[in-house]
C-alpha positions, 0 to 999 in steps of 0.5 A: 773184423770190427768194421764188419761187425759194427753194422750188425748191431744197429738192426738189433737195436732198431728192432728192440726200440720198436717193441711197443711194450717196452718203454724207457723211463719217463722222467717228466712227471713219472708219477703219471706213469703206472706201475705200483704205488704212486699216490695219484690221488694227490693230483688232479690227474683223475678229474675230467677237464671237459665233457665232449658232446657224446658224453654230455648227451648221455649224462643228460639222459641219465640225469633225467632218468635219475630225477624221475626215479629218485627225485634227485633234486631232493636231499632224500632222493640224492642220499638214496641214489648215492647209497643204493647205486653209487655206494658213495660218501657224504663228500660226494653229496656235497659235490652234487649239492641240489642235484641239478644237471650242472652239479651232476656234471661237475660230480661226474667230472671230479675225482669222486666219480672215478672208477677206482675207490680210494685206498684206506690208510695203511695200518703200519702196526704189523710185522713187515712180512705181513705186506705185499711190496711193490717190487722191481726186477733188474731195475737198472735196465731200460729195455730188454735183458740182452742189449739195453742200457743200464741207467740211474734214470730207471731207479729215479723213475720207479722210486717216484712211481712208488716202487719199494723194492729195487734190485742192483746187480753189482760186478767188479769195476774196471780200473780207470786206465785198464782197457787191454790185456796188459793192464789186466796183467797188472791187476791180478785180482780183477783178472782172477775174478774174470777167469772164475766166471764159468759162463764167460764163453756165453758172453764171448759168443754174444760178443762175436755174434753182435760185434760189441766188446763193451762200453766205451769210456764215452758211453760210460760217462754219458750213462753216469750223467743221466738224471743228475741229482743235486751237486752230482758233479761233486759227489758222483765220480764213477770208477774211482774215488777222489783220492785213490784212482781205484776201480769201483763196482758197476751195475749191469746184467751179467754175461749180456751186452747190456751197458753198465752204470756206476754203483756209486751213481745208483746209490746216490740216486736212491738217496735222492729219490727213495722217500720223495713220494713215500715214507715207507721203507725201501728194500735194496735187493743186492745180487753180488758178483764182486770180489772181496775188495769191491764188496768193501767199496760197496759197503763204503759207498752205501754207508756214505750215501745212505747215512741216517737211512740205512738199517745197519744195526738192529733197531733194538741194540739189546737184541743179538743178530740170532734173536732178531724179530721182524719190526713193524712197518711203522718202525721202519719209516724212511729206512733202507733195508739191504737184502744180501746173503748173511755172513756170520762173524768168524771166530779168531781161530778160523779167520783166514789170513789176510790176502794181498789186496788190490784195492786201497790200503784203507780197506778193512781186514774183513775184506779177506774173511769171506764166508757163505757162498752166494749164487746168482738169483736171476741172471742165468738160472734159467738158461737152456740146458746146452748153456748151463754151467755151475753157477759162479759162486761169489763169497760175501764178506763179513762187512757186506753180509752183516748189512742184511739185518732184517732181510737176510738172504739164504740159498733156498733148498727146501722149506724144511732147511734150518734157515727157514725158521730164522725170523729175518730170512728171505728166500728168492725163487724164480717163477718156475722153481716157485711153481714147483714148490707150490705143486709139491708143498702148497700148504707148507708154502702158504704157512711159510709166507704168513710169517717169513719173507719170500721173493719171486722173480721172472725166469732168465729166459724172458729176454724181452723183459716180459713178466710173470702173473703176479696175482698167482704168487700173491695168492700164495702169500709171496710178499715181493713179486719182482717185475720188469717195470719197463715192460707194459704187459698184463703183469705190470697192469695187475701190479698197478691195480694192487698198489695204485694210490698206495705208498707201495706197501699193501697189508695182506688179507687177514687170513694171510697174516702171521696172527691168523690161524688159517693154514692153507690158501684154500681157507685163508680168504672167503671165496664168493660168487660174482655178478658183474655188469658194465654198461658202456655209454661213451669214450673221449680222447682215447689215445692212439696206439704207438704205430697209429698217427691218424685219429680217423683210423682208430677203430676202438673196442673194449675188452674186459677181462677177469683175473680170478683164482683157479681151483688148481691154485687153491688145491696145489695142482699144476697151474695152467700156464705155469704162472705166465702173465696172460689174458684173464680167465673170463673175457668179454668185449664190446662192438667195434666203433670209430674215432677216439670219441666212440659212442658205445650206445649203452652196450652192456658187458656181463659176467654172471655166476663167476665162482671162486672170487676173492675180492682182494686178490681178483682183478678186472682189466679193461683194454681198449684195442684198435681193431686191425685185420691181423693183430689188434693193437693196444691203445689204452687200458685200466686195471682194478682190484675187484674190491676197489672197483666202485659201482655206479656211474663212473669214469674209467681213466685210461693209461696209454700203451706206455703206461702213462695216464692220459686225459682219455676216459670211458663213461660207464655204469658198473653193477657189482654183486658179490655173494656168499658161495653156496 
C-alpha cells in the first residue's frame, strides 16, 4: 500500500510549489521583503542607483517646465515649488541646492522623492489596546494550510520584517523512541490525548488520500536545524531535554499533513530575533492542544529561553490579577506577552488530586490542576458541515494559563459576557464570525474595541493560505488582524501599507482610542471627498512575473485601485464580499506598453469625487500587470495608506510578486486633494 501511495504525493507538492502567490521565507535580507513593519527607511533600498534614458528624458522636460514656471534656480522659486506641489521639507531643499538639473536629478533619485511619506515617531504613551499591531497567522507554515512545512525560519523571517504578533499551534510531542502502536501502549498519556481528538477521522482520510503517515525522524531533524541561531547545537534539542529522554511539544497545523517543528526550536528562534528590528513588544498567540504534562514543559521552555523578556508577573507587583489595567506601549519595550486562556488559581478544597504523570518527576503539581477549557481558534472552526464535530477541548494548566498577564484569552460568546469587561481580556474571532457580530452589534463592537483587545483570523477553509481584507477589520477597531505572511495577495499588500517603515505598532486614529468620546465607526473619523490624479511618465527595471524569463515578452500596464470604506461598513449592514480580500472598489489602468522600461507618455489616471474617504484607513494600490491573452500576471506592486501617499514628482518603488523590494520604479506626478464632505 505504501509503495502505491508514495507517487501520489509528489504531484500535490509540485502543484503547491507552482502557486505564484506563495513564497517560502526569505532568509537573505528579509527586511527587503514586504509584510508590515520593517523600518526600510534605515536602508538605502528606496533610492534609485541610476536613471535610464527614458526617465532622464522626462526629468529634463519637467525640470525645464519648473524653471520657467517657478524660477527654480532661485531660493524663493525652489521654496514655492516645494511648498505648493511637493509639500516637502527643508531637508529636500538642501538636496536640491541651487535647483540645477544635476541636483534636481539627485533629488529625484534620493529617498526624499519616494512616494511614501516617512512615518512619524510613534507615541508610546497610550495603553496597548490603542494600537494596530502587525500580526501573523499560523506563523510556522511556509506554504499552504494542508501540505506545507513547519519551520523556525518562518518566525525568523516575519520578526525581521517587523511582525509583532506571531502564532504557535502546540501539540503533544512524540516520545523519542515511539514509532509504533506498541510504543504508544507504554505511554498511556500520549495515547489518551490522541484518542480524545474527535477529528482524527479527518486526518486519517487525508493520510489515506495523500499517502503520508507522518514525518520521518530525518525530516524532523532537518526542520529543526533550519535557520540556526547562535550555539544552536548546545541548546536546541527537539523532542527531549538533555537529561530526561522525554517527549517535548511540537508545532504544526493540526489534522493536516503539514510537517512539524519543535516547540523548543521555535522559542529559541523568537528569543534570537524578537527585538532585532524593533524594540516594541511581541505577542505570542498560543493555540494549545497539549496534555497537562506537555503544558508544563511548554512553561519550562518559554521561561528558560525568554528569561528577562517574558512578562510573567504584573509590572506593578502591588496589583492583583483581578485589578490589572493595560500598561502603556512604552512600559513594554523589549517584552514578550503570551496570549493564552487564563486559568485562575484553584482553592485547596477544590483542587483535584494529582494524576499519574508520564513526564519527568520535576513537573509541578499544577500540571494536574487543569481548569478552564480552550477550543481551537483557527484550525478547524470553518470546516464543511459534513466534517464538523465538537471541537476538542484542551484544559489549560494553572502554570500555563497564568502567563497571560495582559493578554488573557477567553472564549467569545457575546459582547455582553462578564469577561468582556475585564481590562486584560482578548477575544479571537474568525473573519466570518466577526462579520456576523459587526452586522448585528456594530456600535457595541466598535465601543468594545476602543478599550479592549480583539483578534481576527482567516477562516479555516482558506487552505491555500489566502487572506481576508484587513482594512475592513481595522475600521471596526480590531487591533490584531492575523494574516498568512507567506501568501502574496491584496491582504498582505494592505498590511504592508499600514505598517511600512514602522516598528510594527501603529497608533489608531484619535476617534478609535479609548480616551475618545466617539461611539460608532460612522462618527469616529472624518469622512472626506477625494480627487486623485497620477501622471505616469516612465518606468525602469520592472521585474518579470514568476513564469516569465524573457524581458522582451513583458507587456506591462499599471492598474491603480482604491480601497475605501463602504457605506455598509459604517452603517453595520452586510458588507459586500463578506470581508474577503479582493481588488479595490475603484479601479483605473494605463495602456499596455512593452519592455521592463516602459514609456507611459505622460498618461494620466484620475479618480474624481470619491466619497467616504478616511485618510488613515483608505489605501491606494499600484499593480504592474503583464498583459496576457487569458490571465494577466502580476509583475510588481506598491501599496500606500492614503495619508502617506506624497503628492508631487515621485518615484514609486516596486516589490516583485514574492514581496521582495526591487530596483524597479515608476516615475510619476501625484496630485491629491482631500476636501470636507458636504
